[in-house]
C-alpha positions in Angstrom: 69.7 5.3 144.4 69.6 6.5 147.8 73.0 7.8 148.9 71.8 7.0 152.4 69.8 5.0 153.8 68.6 4.3 157.4 70.8 2.9 159.8 73.5 5.2 158.0 74.2 2.8 155.2 75.4 4.3 152.3 72.8 2.1 149.4 70.5 0.2 150.9 69.7 -3.4 150.6 67.8 -3.2 147.6 70.3 -1.8 145.8 72.8 -5.1 146.7 69.9 -6.8 145.9 69.9 -5.2 142.5 73.1 -5.8 142.4 73.5 -9.6 143.7 70.6 -10.3 141.2 72.3 -8.6 138.5 74.8 -10.0 138.3 73.6 -13.2 138.4 71.3 -13.0 135.9 74.5 -11.7 133.4 76.5 -14.6 134.1 73.6 -17.1 133.5 73.1 -15.1 130.1 77.0 -15.3 129.0 76.8 -18.8 130.7 73.6 -19.4 127.8 74.9 -18.1 124.8 78.2 -19.6 125.2 76.5 -23.5 125.4 74.0 -21.9 123.3 76.6 -21.0 119.7 78.1 -24.2 120.7 75.2 -26.2 120.4 74.9 -24.8 117.4 77.6 -26.8 115.5 75.4 -30.3 116.7 72.6 -29.2 115.8 72.0 -29.4 111.7 69.7 -27.4 110.2 67.0 -29.4 108.4 66.1 -26.6 105.4 69.5 -25.5 105.8 68.5 -21.9 107.1 66.5 -22.3 110.5 67.6 -24.0 113.6 65.0 -26.7 114.7 66.4 -27.5 118.1 65.7 -31.4 119.3 64.0 -31.7 122.7 67.0 -32.2 124.4 68.9 -28.5 123.7 65.5 -27.2 124.8 65.6 -29.4 127.9 69.0 -27.5 128.7 68.6 -23.8 127.4 65.0 -23.3 127.4 64.7 -23.3 132.0 68.6 -21.3 131.3 67.4 -18.9 129.0 64.0 -18.6 131.6 66.4 -18.7 134.8 68.5 -15.7 133.7 65.1 -13.6 132.2 63.5 -14.4 136.1 66.7 -12.6 137.5 67.3 -9.8 135.6 63.4 -8.9 136.0 63.4 -9.2 139.6 66.8 -7.2 139.6 65.6 -4.7 137.4 61.9 -4.8 140.4 64.9 -3.9 142.8 66.5 -1.0 141.2 62.5 0.2 140.7 62.1 -0.1 144.3 65.0 1.6 145.9 64.0 4.4 143.0 60.8 5.3 145.0 58.5 4.7 141.9 58.4 2.8 138.3 58.2 6.3 137.3 61.7 7.0 138.8 63.1 4.3 136.8 61.9 5.4 133.3 63.3 8.5 133.5 66.6 6.9 133.6 65.1 5.8 129.9 63.0 8.5 129.0 65.8 10.9 130.1 69.0 9.3 130.6 72.4 10.9 131.6 75.8 9.2 131.1 76.5 7.4 134.3 77.0 4.0 135.7 73.4 3.5 136.5 72.1 4.6 133.3 74.0 2.7 131.6 73.6 -1.1 134.2 69.6 0.2 133.3 69.7 -0.2 129.5 72.2 -3.3 130.1 69.4 -4.5 131.9 66.7 -4.2 130.5 68.9 -5.5 126.6 69.7 -8.4 128.9 65.6 -8.8 129.3 64.7 -8.8 125.8 67.3 -11.1 124.4 67.2 -13.9 127.7 63.2 -13.6 126.6 64.2 -13.9 122.6 66.7 -16.5 122.9 64.1 -18.5 125.0 61.3 -17.9 122.2 63.8 -19.5 120.1 65.1 -22.4 121.3 61.5 -23.2 122.0 60.4 -23.1 119.0 58.7 -25.8 117.4 59.1 -23.8 113.8 62.3 -23.0 114.4 64.3 -19.4 113.9 66.7 -18.1 111.4 69.9 -19.8 112.0 71.7 -16.2 110.9 69.0 -14.6 114.0 69.5 -17.1 116.1 73.1 -16.9 116.1 73.0 -13.0 116.5 70.8 -13.0 119.6 73.7 -15.3 121.2 76.7 -13.1 120.2 74.8 -9.6 121.3 73.4 -11.4 124.3 77.2 -12.4 125.7 78.1 -9.0 125.0 75.2 -7.8 127.1 76.1 -10.0 129.5 79.8 -9.3 129.6 79.6 -5.1 130.5 76.4 -6.4 132.8 79.1 -8.5 135.1 81.6 -5.1 134.7 79.5 -2.9 135.5 77.9 -4.0 138.6 81.3 -3.1 140.2 82.0 -0.4 138.6 78.7 1.0 140.0 80.8 0.9 142.9 83.3 2.4 142.2 81.8 5.2 140.6 81.1 6.2 144.7 84.1 8.6 144.8 83.2 8.7 148.8 84.0 5.1 149.4 88.2 4.5 149.6 87.3 0.7 149.9 84.9 0.6 146.4 87.5 2.3 144.5 89.7 0.0 143.6 90.9 -2.1 140.7 90.2 -5.5 142.4 86.2 -4.6 142.9 85.1 -5.2 139.0 87.2 -8.3 138.8 85.7 -9.4 142.1 82.3 -9.0 141.0 82.6 -10.2 137.4 84.0 -13.2 138.4 81.1 -13.9 141.6 79.0 -13.1 138.4 80.5 -16.0 136.2 80.2 -18.8 139.4 76.4 -17.4 139.7 75.9 -17.9 136.4 77.5 -21.6 135.9 75.5 -22.2 139.3 71.6 -20.7 138.3 72.7 -23.3 134.7 73.5 -26.6 136.4 70.6 -25.9 138.6 68.2 -25.2 136.1 69.4 -28.2 134.2 69.4 -30.8 137.2 65.3 -29.4 138.1 64.2 -29.8 134.5 65.7 -33.4 134.4 68.3 -32.4 131.2 71.7 -33.1 133.7 71.3 -37.0 132.5 70.8 -35.8 128.8 74.6 -33.8 129.0 76.9 -35.4 131.9 79.5 -33.7 130.2 78.2 -30.0 129.6 77.6 -30.5 132.8 80.9 -31.9 134.0 82.4 -28.8 132.5 80.7 -26.4 133.7 81.6 -28.0 137.7 84.9 -27.3 136.6 84.7 -24.3 135.1 82.8 -22.8 138.3 86.4 -24.2 140.4 88.6 -22.2 138.4 85.8 -19.2 139.5 86.3 -19.6 142.7 90.0 -20.0 142.3 90.6 -16.6 140.6 87.1 -15.4 143.2 89.4 -16.1 145.9 92.5 -14.1 144.2 90.3 -11.2 143.2 88.9 -10.9 146.9 92.7 -11.4 148.3 93.0 -8.6 146.4 90.8 -6.2 147.3 91.8 -7.2 150.9 94.8 -5.9 150.7 94.6 -3.4 148.6 92.8 -1.5 150.9 94.8 -2.0 153.8 98.1 -0.4 151.8 96.1 1.9 152.2 94.1 1.5 148.2 95.0 4.8 146.2 94.2 8.0 147.5 96.0 9.6 150.3 94.8 11.5 154.3 91.5 10.3 155.7 90.5 7.9 152.5 93.5 6.5 153.2 92.6 5.3 156.8 88.5 5.3 155.9 90.1 2.0 153.2 92.4 0.5 156.2 89.1 1.1 158.4 86.7 -1.2 156.0 89.6 -4.2 155.1 89.5 -4.5 159.0 85.5 -4.6 159.5 85.8 -6.8 156.5 87.9 -9.3 158.0 87.6 -8.5 161.5 85.2 -6.4 162.6 81.3 -6.9 163.8 80.4 -8.3 160.4 83.2 -11.1 160.0 81.7 -13.6 161.1 79.6 -13.7 158.0 82.3 -13.0 155.8 84.1 -15.9 156.6 81.0 -18.4 157.2 78.8 -16.7 154.1 81.5 -15.9 151.8 84.3 -17.6 152.3 83.5 -20.8 153.6 79.3 -21.6 151.9 80.4 -19.5 148.4 83.5 -20.5 147.8 85.5 -23.1 150.1 82.2 -25.9 149.9 81.2 -25.0 146.2 84.6 -25.8 145.5 85.1 -28.9 146.8 81.5 -29.9 145.2 82.8 -28.9 142.0 85.9 -31.5 142.3 83.5 -34.5 143.1 81.2 -32.9 140.1 83.7 -32.8 137.4 84.5 -35.8 138.4 81.5 -37.7 138.1 80.0 -40.2 135.6 76.4 -39.8 136.5 74.5 -37.4 137.5 74.5 -36.0 141.3 71.5 -33.9 141.9 71.7 -33.7 145.7 75.9 -32.6 145.0 75.0 -30.4 142.3 72.1 -27.9 144.1 73.9 -28.2 146.9 77.1 -26.7 144.8 74.5 -23.9 142.9 72.8 -23.1 146.2 76.7 -22.6 148.0 77.7 -20.4 144.8 74.2 -18.6 145.1 74.3 -17.8 149.1 78.2 -16.6 149.0 77.8 -14.5 145.9 75.0 -11.7 147.7 76.7 -12.6 151.2 79.7 -11.2 149.3 78.3 -7.9 147.7 76.7 -7.4 151.0 79.9 -7.3 153.2 81.2 -4.9 150.4 78.7 -2.7 150.7 78.4 -2.8 154.6 82.4 -2.7 155.4 82.8 0.4 152.8 80.0 2.5 153.1 80.2 2.8 157.6 84.0 3.8 157.5 83.1 5.9 154.5 80.0 8.2 156.3 82.1 8.1 159.6 85.2 10.0 157.6 82.6 12.3 156.4 81.4 13.0 159.9 77.9 11.2 159.2 77.8 8.7 161.9 
């Protein structure tokens, strides 16, 4: 990972993409594992030991697991490119050290494997053993939770940046990942034609996303308030924390924070989620608009937090 990229940024844009894609992929995997476990209660195994998923459940779950795999794979590519080569990425596994980056790389790799296996299990015509499918769902959910939390802990591990050394940051990133995951599942269901088959499921997912959006508002407010109060450090670090918070909400990129994150990523999805949660028929345009808004807001939020935290920290260190 680049400690200082071009233009004085502490982290490169590829790391921001990595944080977003990893979080969104993990959130998608978590939502799908939860849905899969609930679906298994409604599917009666024909031979008592194997799961034979109907075409209905395949149309809901298989595109979702494929989406989770694609997001996690793109995140892994961003990590490898940021490290300079795929050889550098392989060193994280061949010569591992206990760091946030190494733990995250292993969690990302596990998520890729589990999402691929889950996709294969639910698309299989012959049926996998019920116990194996259930184990994949449980392991996938645990791995997804770890990956969602890790994306915030990675930034928190950079001790030179006061804005990131906040207990609110892992919470904000994890909640955003859950919201992005729900949005991806809803979007994939509509694109795959499964929305009309599971209207109740998607209504409940929209309600879950609405709750997640409210929690995001609380976490984002906590992050800014904590930084404006000087964070958990003193001296120059306290000043850097205040400067980062001011840059986030009133600096040159504040329009992006308020427009891209607060408006497009929170207000618009929340309003659309309320409509979708009460709709008795699929509303594909509203659902896809809500999903797109959540994903745009999730990326913008991470970019703004990274930039707002890095620049005052570099000024404090005398780099800029």
